[in-house]
DSSP file (Angstrom, degrees, kcal/mol; ACC not computed):
  #  RESIDUE AA STRUCTURE BP1 BP2  ACC     N-H-->O    O-->H-N    N-H-->O    O-->H-N    TCO  KAPPA ALPHA  PHI   PSI    X-CA   Y-CA   Z-CA
    1    1 A M              0   0    0      0, 0.0     2,-0.2     0, 0.0     0, 0.0   0.000 360.0 360.0 360.0 133.8 -125.1  111.1 -117.1
    2    2 A T     >  -     0   0    0      1,-0.1     4,-2.0     0, 0.0     5,-0.2  -0.506 360.0-101.2-102.7 172.7 -128.0  112.8 -115.4
    3    3 A K  H  > S+     0   0    0      1,-0.2     4,-2.4     2,-0.2     5,-0.2   0.888 124.6  54.5 -60.1 -38.4 -130.1  115.8 -116.5
    4    4 A K  H  > S+     0   0    0      1,-0.2     4,-2.6     2,-0.2    -1,-0.2   0.896 105.3  52.4 -63.0 -40.5 -128.1  117.9 -114.0
    5    5 A D  H  > S+     0   0    0      2,-0.2     4,-2.4     1,-0.2    -1,-0.2   0.902 109.5  49.5 -61.3 -41.1 -124.8  116.8 -115.7
    6    6 A I  H  X S+     0   0    0     -4,-2.0     4,-2.7     2,-0.2     5,-0.3   0.928 111.1  49.6 -63.3 -44.7 -126.2  117.9 -119.1
    7    7 A I  H  X S+     0   0    0     -4,-2.4     4,-2.5     1,-0.2    -2,-0.2   0.923 111.9  47.9 -60.6 -45.8 -127.2  121.3 -117.7
    8    8 A L  H  X S+     0   0    0     -4,-2.6     4,-2.5     2,-0.2    -1,-0.2   0.918 113.1  48.0 -62.3 -44.0 -123.8  121.8 -116.1
    9    9 A K  H  X S+     0   0    0     -4,-2.4     4,-2.3     2,-0.2    -2,-0.2   0.931 114.4  45.0 -64.7 -46.2 -122.0  120.9 -119.3
   10   10 A V  H  X S+     0   0    0     -4,-2.7     4,-1.7     1,-0.2     6,-0.3   0.907 113.3  51.5 -64.1 -41.5 -124.1  123.1 -121.5
   11   11 A S  H  X>S+     0   0    0     -4,-2.5     4,-1.3    -5,-0.3     5,-0.7   0.911 111.8  46.5 -61.5 -43.8 -123.9  125.9 -119.1
   12   12 A D  H  <5S+     0   0    0     -4,-2.5    -1,-0.2     1,-0.2    -2,-0.2   0.902 115.6  45.0 -65.3 -41.6 -120.1  125.7 -118.9
   13   13 A E  H  <5S+     0   0    0     -4,-2.3    -1,-0.2     1,-0.2    -2,-0.2   0.710 122.7  34.7 -79.3 -19.9 -119.7  125.4 -122.7
   14   14 A T  H  <5S-     0   0    0     -4,-1.7    -1,-0.2    -5,-0.2    -2,-0.2   0.494  97.5-127.8-111.3  -5.8 -122.1  128.3 -123.6
   15   15 A N  T  <5 +     0   0    0     -4,-1.3     2,-0.3     1,-0.2    -3,-0.2   0.806  62.3 139.4  58.8  31.4 -121.5  130.6 -120.7
   16   16 A L      < -     0   0    0     -5,-0.7    -1,-0.2    -6,-0.3    -2,-0.1  -0.701  62.5 -92.4 -98.0 157.1 -125.2  130.7 -120.0
   17   17 A K     >  -     0   0    0     -2,-0.3     4,-2.2     1,-0.1     3,-0.3  -0.412  29.4-126.7 -68.3 143.9 -126.7  130.7 -116.5
   18   18 A Q  H  > S+     0   0    0      1,-0.2     4,-2.8     2,-0.2     5,-0.2   0.872 109.2  56.4 -59.0 -38.4 -127.6  127.2 -115.2
   19   19 A I  H  > S+     0   0    0      1,-0.2     4,-1.8     2,-0.2    -1,-0.2   0.872 108.4  47.2 -64.6 -36.3 -131.1  128.3 -114.4
   20   20 A D  H  > S+     0   0    0     -3,-0.3     4,-1.9     2,-0.2    -1,-0.2   0.909 113.4  47.5 -70.2 -42.0 -131.7  129.4 -118.0
   21   21 A V  H  X S+     0   0    0     -4,-2.2     4,-2.8     1,-0.2     5,-0.2   0.896 109.6  54.5 -64.3 -39.7 -130.2  126.1 -119.4
   22   22 A K  H  X S+     0   0    0     -4,-2.8     4,-2.7     1,-0.2     5,-0.2   0.907 107.1  50.4 -61.1 -42.5 -132.3  124.1 -117.0
   23   23 A K  H  X S+     0   0    0     -4,-1.8     4,-2.3     2,-0.2    -1,-0.2   0.914 113.0  45.9 -62.2 -43.1 -135.5  125.8 -118.2
   24   24 A V  H  X S+     0   0    0     -4,-1.9     4,-2.2     2,-0.2    -2,-0.2   0.928 114.4  46.9 -66.9 -45.8 -134.6  125.1 -121.9
   25   25 A V  H  X S+     0   0    0     -4,-2.8     4,-2.3     2,-0.2    -2,-0.2   0.930 114.6  47.0 -62.8 -45.4 -133.7  121.5 -121.2
   26   26 A Q  H  X S+     0   0    0     -4,-2.7     4,-2.6    -5,-0.2    -2,-0.2   0.907 112.0  49.6 -64.7 -41.7 -136.8  120.8 -119.1
   27   27 A K  H  X S+     0   0    0     -4,-2.3     4,-2.4    -5,-0.2    -1,-0.2   0.876 109.5  52.9 -64.9 -36.9 -139.1  122.5 -121.7
   28   28 A T  H  X S+     0   0    0     -4,-2.2     4,-2.0     2,-0.2    -2,-0.2   0.941 111.5  45.2 -61.7 -47.9 -137.4  120.3 -124.5
   29   29 A F  H  X S+     0   0    0     -4,-2.3     4,-2.5     1,-0.2    -2,-0.2   0.898 111.7  53.1 -63.3 -40.2 -138.1  117.2 -122.5
   30   30 A D  H  X S+     0   0    0     -4,-2.6     4,-2.6     1,-0.2    -1,-0.2   0.913 108.7  49.6 -61.6 -43.0 -141.7  118.3 -121.7
   31   31 A C  H  X S+     0   0    0     -4,-2.4     4,-2.3     2,-0.2    -1,-0.2   0.895 111.1  49.6 -63.2 -40.5 -142.4  118.9 -125.5
   32   32 A I  H  X S+     0   0    0     -4,-2.0     4,-2.4     2,-0.2    -2,-0.2   0.932 112.5  46.9 -63.4 -46.4 -141.0  115.5 -126.4
   33   33 A V  H  X S+     0   0    0     -4,-2.5     4,-2.2     1,-0.2    -2,-0.2   0.905 112.6  49.6 -64.3 -42.1 -143.2  113.7 -123.7
   34   34 A Q  H  X S+     0   0    0     -4,-2.6     4,-1.3     2,-0.2    -1,-0.2   0.912 111.5  48.6 -64.2 -42.4 -146.3  115.6 -124.8
   35   35 A A  H  <>S+     0   0    0     -4,-2.3     5,-2.5     1,-0.2     3,-0.4   0.913 111.9  48.6 -64.7 -42.5 -145.8  114.8 -128.4
   36   36 A L  H ><5S+     0   0    0     -4,-2.4     3,-1.4     1,-0.2    -1,-0.2   0.872 106.4  58.0 -65.2 -35.5 -145.2  111.1 -127.6
   37   37 A G  H 3<5S+     0   0    0     -4,-2.2    -1,-0.2     1,-0.3    -2,-0.2   0.812 105.1  50.5 -62.6 -30.2 -148.4  111.2 -125.5
   38   38 A R  T 3<5S-     0   0    0     -4,-1.3    -1,-0.3    -3,-0.4    -2,-0.2   0.438 123.2-108.6 -85.2  -0.7 -150.3  112.3 -128.6
   39   39 A G  T < 5S+     0   0    0     -3,-1.4    -3,-0.2     1,-0.3    13,-0.2   0.602  70.0 146.1  85.8  11.9 -148.8  109.4 -130.5
   40   40 A E      < -     0   0    0     -5,-2.5     2,-0.4    -6,-0.2    -1,-0.3  -0.416  49.0-119.8 -81.4 158.4 -146.5  111.6 -132.6
   41   41 A K        -     0   0    0     10,-0.1     2,-0.6    -2,-0.1    10,-0.2  -0.815  18.7-148.5 -96.1 137.2 -143.1  110.6 -133.9
   42   42 A I  E     -A   50   0A   0      8,-2.8     8,-2.7    -2,-0.4     2,-0.6  -0.936  14.8-173.4-108.3 116.8 -140.1  112.8 -132.7
   43   43 A E  E     -A   49   0A   0     -2,-0.6     2,-0.7     6,-0.2     6,-0.2  -0.940   6.2-176.2-116.1 113.9 -137.3  112.9 -135.3
   44   44 A L  E >>  -A   48   0A   0      4,-2.8     3,-2.3    -2,-0.6     4,-2.2  -0.922  31.9-122.7-110.0 107.2 -134.1  114.6 -134.3
   45   45 A R  T 34 S+     0   0    0     -2,-0.7    37,-0.0     1,-0.3     4,-0.0  -0.158  91.3   5.4 -53.8 138.0 -131.7  114.7 -137.3
   46   46 A N  T 34 S+     0   0    0      1,-0.1    -1,-0.3    35,-0.0    39,-0.2   0.475 129.1  63.6  64.9   5.2 -128.3  113.0 -136.6
   47   47 A F  T <4 S-     0   0    0     -3,-2.3    35,-3.1     1,-0.2     2,-0.3   0.693 101.4 -97.0-117.0 -61.7 -129.5  111.9 -133.2
   48   48 A G  E  <  -AB  44  81A   0     -4,-2.2    -4,-2.8    33,-0.3     2,-0.4  -0.977  27.5 -81.5 163.5-173.7 -132.4  109.5 -133.6
   49   49 A V  E     -AB  43  80A   0     31,-2.4    31,-2.6    -2,-0.3     2,-0.4  -0.984  23.5-162.1-128.2 130.0 -136.2  108.9 -133.6
   50   50 A F  E     +AB  42  79A   0     -8,-2.7    -8,-2.8    -2,-0.4     2,-0.3  -0.919  23.9 160.4-104.5 135.5 -138.5  108.4 -130.7
   51   51 A K  E     - B   0  78A   0     27,-2.2    27,-3.1    -2,-0.4     2,-0.5  -0.988  38.1-114.4-151.3 162.1 -141.9  106.8 -131.4
   52   52 A V  E     - B   0  77A   0     -2,-0.3     2,-0.3    25,-0.2    25,-0.2  -0.825  30.5-169.8 -99.2 131.1 -144.8  105.0 -129.7
   53   53 A K  E     - B   0  76A   0     23,-3.1    23,-2.6    -2,-0.5     2,-0.6  -0.903  20.1-128.3-118.8 149.9 -145.4  101.4 -130.5
   54   54 A Q  E     - B   0  75A   0     -2,-0.3     2,-0.4    21,-0.2    21,-0.2  -0.865  20.6-149.9 -96.6 121.8 -148.4   99.2 -129.5
   55   55 A R  E     - B   0  74A   0     19,-3.7    19,-1.1    -2,-0.6     3,-0.1  -0.749  18.8-122.0 -89.8 139.0 -147.4   95.9 -127.9
   56   56 A K        -     0   0    0     -2,-0.4     2,-0.1    17,-0.2    18,-0.1  -0.323  30.6 -97.9 -73.3 158.5 -149.8   93.0 -128.5
   57   57 A S        +     0   0    0     16,-0.1     2,-0.3    -2,-0.0    -1,-0.1  -0.458  52.7 167.5 -71.6 152.9 -151.4   91.2 -125.6
   58   58 A R  E     -C   71   0B   0     13,-2.2    13,-3.6    -2,-0.1     2,-0.5  -0.930  37.7 -96.3-154.6 174.1 -149.6   88.0 -124.7
   59   59 A T  E     -C   70   0B   0     -2,-0.3     2,-0.2    11,-0.2     9,-0.0  -0.897  40.4-176.7-103.7 132.6 -149.4   85.3 -122.0
   60   60 A G  E     -C   69   0B   0      9,-3.9     9,-2.4    -2,-0.5     2,-0.4  -0.516  18.8-124.4-113.7-175.4 -146.8   85.7 -119.4
   61   61 A R  E     -C   68   0B   0      7,-0.2     7,-0.2    -2,-0.2     6,-0.1  -0.995  16.3-124.7-138.5 131.2 -145.7   83.5 -116.5
   62   62 A N     >  -     0   0    0      5,-2.9     4,-2.9    -2,-0.4     5,-0.2  -0.625  21.9-148.5 -70.6 119.3 -145.3   84.4 -112.8
   63   63 A P  T  4 S+     0   0    0      0, 0.0    -1,-0.2     0, 0.0     0, 0.0   0.794  91.8  48.1 -65.6 -27.2 -141.7   83.5 -112.0
   64   64 A R  T  4 S+     0   0    0      1,-0.1    -2,-0.0     3,-0.1    -3,-0.0   0.932 128.3  19.3 -77.0 -46.1 -142.4   82.6 -108.4
   65   65 A T  T  4 S-     0   0    0      2,-0.1    -1,-0.1     0, 0.0     3,-0.1   0.661  90.9-129.5-101.4 -17.7 -145.5   80.4 -108.9
   66   66 A G     <  +     0   0    0     -4,-2.9     2,-0.1     1,-0.3    -2,-0.0   0.516  54.8 153.3  79.3   4.1 -145.2   79.4 -112.5
   67   67 A E        -     0   0    0     -5,-0.2    -5,-2.9    -6,-0.1     2,-0.4  -0.424  49.6-116.4 -70.1 139.2 -148.8   80.5 -113.0
   68   68 A V  E     -C   61   0B   0     -7,-0.2    -7,-0.2    -2,-0.1    -1,-0.1  -0.627  36.5-172.3 -76.9 130.5 -149.8   81.6 -116.5
   69   69 A V  E     -C   60   0B   0     -9,-2.4    -9,-3.9    -2,-0.4     2,-0.3  -0.986  22.8-123.8-128.8 132.2 -150.8   85.3 -116.4
   70   70 A P  E     -C   59   0B   0      0, 0.0   -11,-0.2     0, 0.0   -13,-0.0  -0.586  20.3-153.4 -75.3 135.5 -152.4   87.3 -119.3
   71   71 A V  E     -C   58   0B   0    -13,-3.6   -13,-2.2    -2,-0.3     3,-0.1  -0.947  16.6-135.6-108.7 118.7 -150.4   90.5 -120.1
   72   72 A P        -     0   0    0      0, 0.0   -17,-0.1     0, 0.0     2,-0.0  -0.232  28.4 -91.2 -71.4 161.2 -152.7   93.2 -121.7
   73   73 A P        +     0   0    0      0, 0.0     2,-0.3     0, 0.0   -17,-0.2  -0.378  53.9 173.1 -66.9 151.4 -151.7   95.2 -124.7
   74   74 A R  E     -B   55   0A   0    -19,-1.1   -19,-3.7    -3,-0.1     2,-0.4  -0.984  32.3-108.5-155.7 164.2 -149.8   98.5 -124.0
   75   75 A K  E     -B   54   0A   0     -2,-0.3     2,-0.3   -21,-0.2   -21,-0.2  -0.785  33.4-176.2 -98.0 140.6 -148.0  101.3 -125.6
   76   76 A V  E     -B   53   0A   0    -23,-2.6   -23,-3.1    -2,-0.4     2,-0.5  -0.966  25.1-122.1-134.1 151.1 -144.2  101.7 -125.2
   77   77 A V  E     -B   52   0A   0     -2,-0.3     2,-0.3   -25,-0.2   -25,-0.2  -0.804  29.9-169.2 -92.6 131.4 -141.8  104.3 -126.4
   78   78 A V  E     -B   51   0A   0    -27,-3.1   -27,-2.2    -2,-0.5     2,-0.4  -0.896   7.8-153.1-119.6 152.0 -139.0  103.1 -128.6
   79   79 A F  E     -B   50   0A   0     -2,-0.3   -29,-0.2   -29,-0.2   -31,-0.0  -0.989   5.7-169.1-126.9 131.0 -135.8  104.9 -129.7
   80   80 A K  E     -B   49   0A   0    -31,-2.6   -31,-2.4    -2,-0.4   -33,-0.1  -0.974  25.5-130.5-117.9 116.2 -133.9  104.2 -132.9
   81   81 A P  E     -B   48   0A   0      0, 0.0   -33,-0.3     0, 0.0   -34,-0.1  -0.302  20.9-119.0 -67.2 149.4 -130.5  106.0 -133.0
   82   82 A G     >  -     0   0    0    -35,-3.1     4,-2.3   -38,-0.1     5,-0.2  -0.269  30.4 -99.0 -79.2 171.1 -129.5  108.0 -136.0
   83   83 A L  H  > S+     0   0    0      1,-0.2     4,-2.2     2,-0.2     5,-0.2   0.894 121.5  52.9 -60.5 -42.9 -126.5  107.3 -138.2
   84   84 A E  H  > S+     0   0    0      1,-0.2     4,-2.0     2,-0.2    -1,-0.2   0.899 110.6  47.6 -62.6 -40.2 -124.2  109.9 -136.6
   85   85 A M  H  > S+     0   0    0      2,-0.2     4,-1.9     1,-0.2    -1,-0.2   0.905 109.2  54.0 -66.7 -40.7 -124.9  108.4 -133.1
   86   86 A K  H  X S+     0   0    0     -4,-2.3     4,-1.0     1,-0.2    -2,-0.2   0.908 111.7  44.9 -59.1 -42.3 -124.3  104.9 -134.4
   87   87 A H  H  < S+     0   0    0     -4,-2.2    -1,-0.2     1,-0.2    -2,-0.2   0.870 112.2  51.4 -71.3 -36.4 -120.9  105.9 -135.7
   88   88 A D  H  < S+     0   0    0     -4,-2.0    -1,-0.2     1,-0.2    -2,-0.2   0.795 106.7  54.4 -71.9 -27.9 -119.9  107.9 -132.6
   89   89 A I  H  <        0   0    0     -4,-1.9    -1,-0.2     1,-0.2    -2,-0.2   0.813 360.0 360.0 -76.8 -30.1 -120.8  105.0 -130.2
   90   90 A R     <        0   0    0     -4,-1.0    -1,-0.2    -5,-0.2    -2,-0.1   0.500 360.0 360.0 -65.2 360.0 -118.5  102.5 -132.0
């Protein structure tokens, strides 16, 4: 499912214009990205939690040459689904 699919579905079910739904969906995503960029945790009840984790540096291996390569530490976004989502997916 793409962002466009979400917009179409919400628009159909709420009888709102697609352009208005698109603005709301995009602004929601923008707020989430900005908060994660500041290192904040995003908790959406019954959906899940987005947070930023710091990965440690490690040694990797180039698959073509087998050469050992250092991998620097970096930040990654992780998502933990909420209980309601866990039950709905099963």
